[in-house]
C-alpha positions in Angstrom: -23.4 48.3 -88.3 -22.2 45.9 -91.0 -24.1 43.3 -92.5 -23.3 40.0 -92.0 -25.4 37.9 -93.8 -23.5 35.6 -96.5 -24.8 33.3 -99.3 -23.6 29.8 -98.6 -24.4 27.9 -101.7 -28.3 27.5 -101.6 -28.2 28.7 -98.0 -28.5 32.0 -96.9 -26.7 32.3 -93.3 -27.5 35.5 -91.2 -23.7 35.1 -90.0 -20.8 33.4 -91.1 -20.1 31.7 -87.6 -20.9 28.1 -87.9 -20.2 25.4 -85.0 -17.7 22.8 -86.2 -18.6 19.2 -85.8 -17.9 17.0 -82.8 -16.9 20.3 -80.8 -20.8 21.1 -79.7 -22.7 18.1 -79.4 -25.7 18.3 -81.8 -26.5 21.8 -80.9 -29.8 21.9 -78.7 -28.0 21.2 -75.7 -25.7 23.9 -75.6 -28.7 26.5 -76.2 -27.8 27.6 -72.4 -24.2 28.6 -73.6 -25.1 29.8 -76.8 -28.7 31.0 -78.0 -29.2 29.3 -81.4 -29.9 33.0 -83.3 -26.4 33.9 -82.2 -25.0 31.5 -85.0 -25.3 31.3 -88.7 -25.5 27.3 -88.4 -25.0 24.7 -86.2 -23.0 21.9 -86.6 -24.1 18.4 -85.5 -21.4 15.7 -84.5 -21.0 13.0 -86.9 -23.7 10.7 -87.5 -23.6 7.2 -88.4 -25.5 4.5 -89.9 -25.0 2.3 -86.4 -24.0 2.9 -83.2 -20.2 3.5 -82.5 -18.7 3.1 -78.9 -15.7 5.3 -80.1 -12.0 4.5 -79.3 -10.5 3.4 -75.9 -9.9 5.7 -73.2 -7.9 8.3 -73.4 -8.8 9.8 -76.6 -8.3 13.6 -75.6 -5.2 15.2 -74.7 -4.1 18.8 -74.4 -0.9 19.9 -76.0 1.1 23.5 -76.0 -1.3 25.1 -78.6 -4.3 22.9 -79.3 -5.5 19.5 -78.3 -5.0 16.0 -79.7 -8.1 13.7 -79.8 -9.1 10.0 -81.0 -13.2 9.9 -80.3 -13.2 7.3 -83.0 -17.0 9.0 -83.8 -18.7 7.7 -81.1 -22.4 8.4 -81.4 -26.0 6.7 -81.1 -26.5 6.0 -84.9 -29.2 7.4 -87.5 -32.1 6.0 -85.6 -31.3 7.5 -82.3 -30.3 10.7 -84.3 -33.8 11.1 -86.0 -36.1 10.1 -83.4 -34.6 11.8 -79.9 -32.4 14.6 -81.7 -34.2 16.0 -84.6 -37.4 16.7 -83.4 -36.2 19.0 -80.9 -34.4 21.0 -83.6 -37.3 21.7 -86.1 -38.1 25.4 -84.0 -34.2 26.3 -83.5 -33.9 29.6 -84.5 -30.8 29.3 -87.1 -29.7 26.9 -89.9 -29.1 23.3 -89.2 -26.4 21.3 -90.5 -26.3 17.4 -90.2 -22.4 15.7 -90.2 -22.4 12.3 -92.2 -20.0 9.5 -91.7 -19.8 6.2 -92.9 -17.4 3.5 -94.1 -18.2 2.7 -97.5 -20.1 4.4 -100.1 -23.2 2.5 -100.0 -23.8 3.7 -96.3 -22.7 7.2 -97.3 -25.7 7.3 -99.8 -28.5 5.2 -96.9 -27.4 8.2 -94.1 -28.2 10.7 -97.1 -31.1 9.1 -98.4 -33.0 8.8 -94.8 -31.9 12.1 -93.6 -33.0 14.0 -97.3 -37.0 14.2 -95.8 -36.6 15.7 -92.5 -37.3 19.1 -92.2 -35.0 19.9 -89.5 -32.1 19.2 -91.2 -31.1 22.4 -93.9 -28.1 20.8 -95.2 -25.7 17.9 -94.7 -21.8 17.9 -94.4 -19.4 14.7 -95.3 -16.8 13.6 -93.2 -14.6 12.0 -95.7 -12.3 11.5 -93.0 -13.4 8.4 -92.5 -11.6 5.3 -93.3 -12.8 3.0 -95.9 -13.5 -0.3 -95.0 -14.7 -1.1 -99.0 -11.6 0.2 -100.6 -8.4 -0.4 -98.0 -8.0 1.7 -94.5 -7.4 5.0 -96.1 -9.6 7.5 -95.1 -12.2 9.0 -98.4 -10.4 12.3 -98.0 -7.1 11.0 -99.3 -8.0 10.4 -102.6 -9.6 12.2 -105.3 -11.4 9.5 -107.1 -12.7 8.2 -103.7 -13.7 11.1 -102.1 -15.8 11.9 -105.3 -17.5 8.3 -105.3 -18.5 9.4 -101.9 -19.9 12.6 -102.5 -21.6 11.1 -106.2 -23.4 8.6 -103.8 -24.8 11.3 -101.5 -25.7 13.7 -104.0 -27.8 10.9 -106.3 -30.0 10.7 -103.2 -30.7 14.0 -101.7 -31.4 17.4 -103.0 -30.5 18.9 -99.4 -27.2 21.2 -100.1 -23.8 19.2 -99.4 -20.6 19.8 -97.9 -17.6 17.9 -98.4 -15.2 18.1 -95.8 -11.9 17.5 -96.8 -8.7 16.4 -94.4 -5.7 18.8 -94.6 -3.7 15.7 -94.2 -2.9 15.3 -98.5 -0.3 16.3 -100.6 -2.9 18.5 -103.2 -5.8 19.4 -101.5 -7.1 21.5 -104.6 -7.4 18.4 -106.8 -9.6 16.8 -104.0 -11.6 20.1 -103.7 -12.1 19.8 -107.4 -13.3 16.2 -107.5 -15.8 16.8 -104.9 -16.9 19.7 -106.7 -17.4 17.7 -109.7 -19.3 14.8 -107.9 -22.1 17.6 -106.8 -20.7 18.7 -104.0 -22.6 22.6 -103.0 -19.4 23.5 -100.9 -16.4 22.7 -99.0 -15.4 22.5 -95.3 -11.5 23.2 -95.2 -10.3 21.7 -93.3 -10.7 18.9 -90.9 -7.9 17.8 -88.0 -4.1 17.6 -88.7 -2.5 14.2 -87.8 -0.9 14.2 -84.3 0.8 12.5 -81.4 2.0 12.9 -78.0 4.1 11.1 -75.6 5.2 10.8 -71.9 8.7 10.2 -72.2 9.1 9.3 -68.3 6.3 6.8 -69.0 7.2 5.8 -72.5 3.7 6.0 -72.9 1.3 7.8 -75.5 -0.9 10.3 -74.5 -4.0 8.4 -76.7 -4.8 4.9 -76.7 -4.6 5.1 -80.4 -1.2 6.8 -80.5 -2.0 9.2 -83.1 -4.9 11.2 -83.7 -6.8 14.4 -84.6 -4.8 17.8 -83.9 -6.4 21.3 -83.7 -6.7 24.3 -82.3 -4.5 27.5 -82.3 -1.2 25.9 -83.9 -3.0 24.3 -86.7 -4.7 27.8 -87.9 -1.6 28.7 -90.5 -2.0 25.1 -92.1 -5.6 25.4 -91.9 -5.4 29.0 -93.5 -3.5 27.9 -96.4 -5.5 24.9 -97.2 -8.6 26.5 -97.7 -7.0 29.5 -99.3 -6.1 26.8 -102.1 -9.8 25.2 -102.1 -11.2 28.7 -102.7 -8.5 29.1 -105.4 -9.2 25.7 -107.3 -13.1 26.0 -107.1 -16.2 27.7 -108.0 -18.5 26.8 -105.2 -18.2 28.3 -101.7 -15.3 27.2 -98.8 -16.1 27.1 -95.3 -12.8 27.9 -93.3 -12.2 25.7 -90.3 -9.0 25.2 -88.2 -8.2 27.0 -85.1 -10.5 29.8 -85.3 -11.2 31.6 -82.3 -11.6 35.4 -82.5 -13.2 37.6 -85.2 -9.4 38.4 -86.7 -8.8 34.8 -87.1 -12.0 34.8 -88.9 -11.7 37.5 -90.8 -8.5 36.3 -92.3 -10.1 33.1 -93.2 -12.9 35.1 -95.1 -10.3 37.5 -96.9 -8.9 34.7 -98.4 -12.0 33.9 -99.9 -14.0 31.7 -97.6 -17.8 32.4 -97.2 -18.0 31.1 -93.5 -15.9 29.6 -90.8 -16.9 27.1 -88.3 -15.4 27.4 -84.4 -14.3 24.2 -82.6 -11.9 23.5 -80.6 -11.9 26.6 -78.8 -15.3 25.7 -77.6 -13.9 23.4 -75.1 -12.4 25.9 -73.3 -15.5 28.5 -73.3 -18.7 27.1 -74.9 -20.4 30.7 -74.9 -17.4 32.6 -76.9 -18.7 31.2 -79.9 -22.1 33.1 -79.5 -20.2 36.2 -79.5 -18.3 36.2 -82.3 -20.4 37.4 -84.9 -20.9 40.7 -82.8 -16.9 40.5 -82.6 -16.6 40.5 -86.3 -19.2 43.1 -86.8 -17.4 45.6 -84.4 -14.2 44.9 -86.3 -16.0 45.4 -90.1 -17.6 48.7 -88.2 -13.9 49.7 -86.7 -12.3 49.3 -90.3 -15.3 51.2 -92.1 -16.3 48.1 -94.0 -20.7 47.8 -94.5 -21.1 44.8 -95.9 -19.2 41.5 -95.1 -19.6 40.1 -98.7 -17.5 43.2 -99.9 -14.7 41.5 -98.3 -15.1 38.0 -99.0 -12.1 37.2 -101.6 -10.1 40.4 -101.6 -7.0 38.9 -100.6 -6.1 38.3 -104.5 -7.6 41.4 -105.9 -7.0 44.1 -103.0 -7.2 46.8 -105.9 -11.3 45.8 -106.0 -11.7 47.3 -102.5 -9.9 51.0 -103.6 -12.5 53.4 -102.6 -15.2 50.8 -100.9 
């Protein structure tokens, strides 16, 4: 059987499969659908300092090749997460990554500082697609300086491994990847959702109350794959691929271009149990290709001769 464990910065994952933030709750509630031991890590939905009610309905809409959402980071806030969610995650048989979001640099730091001492949290993932109220409404992820400021504040507040989740809605993702690496990120998640919209021409109404939202699912995979590859080429820290991944072939495409792990998101809505079988499917695909160790395959896209005789 192929060896699936991977080194992800300071962490060792038993396999490269992670849940995508916002698509699998906080993790524990999905245990009946997917035993925790089947995943390399569970990633929480975004936690903010204060509770957020989210955006008005409707805030999800299915498309021909994916899903539009405009949830608005609905959650019960940090205090609820600390008192009601984390205690049940301490004995979970997988790594726990807490995704955090904020509208100013200071709140990112506060969140990181409060979570730094929590033993149940193995790493933090910083959602840089939050709008920056302090510096205008643009998300942190669209400006290298703003992204670096947020990551730098989090880095100063915690010793936990830190992953920066980047947006594909930029002209030069590599420069932003380099900026967060320099600011202290231990890894990068590439990428968050694309911007999109859907309308009903008969009613002349948008499918989402906010008109535009985040587009995810099968349709974005080619874009996400390219963006992840650009990040892999630009930085030395590990990259987690995310965007349209639903099968072993999808996951291995991201890993062959350099990603050390993958996140599965939108496909969880159609089959919440499928993610639990993905590691086994990857193992089977590697066995069929006579590849004994996944680490051997990661990043081989740019240097195919490295595998000669392997």
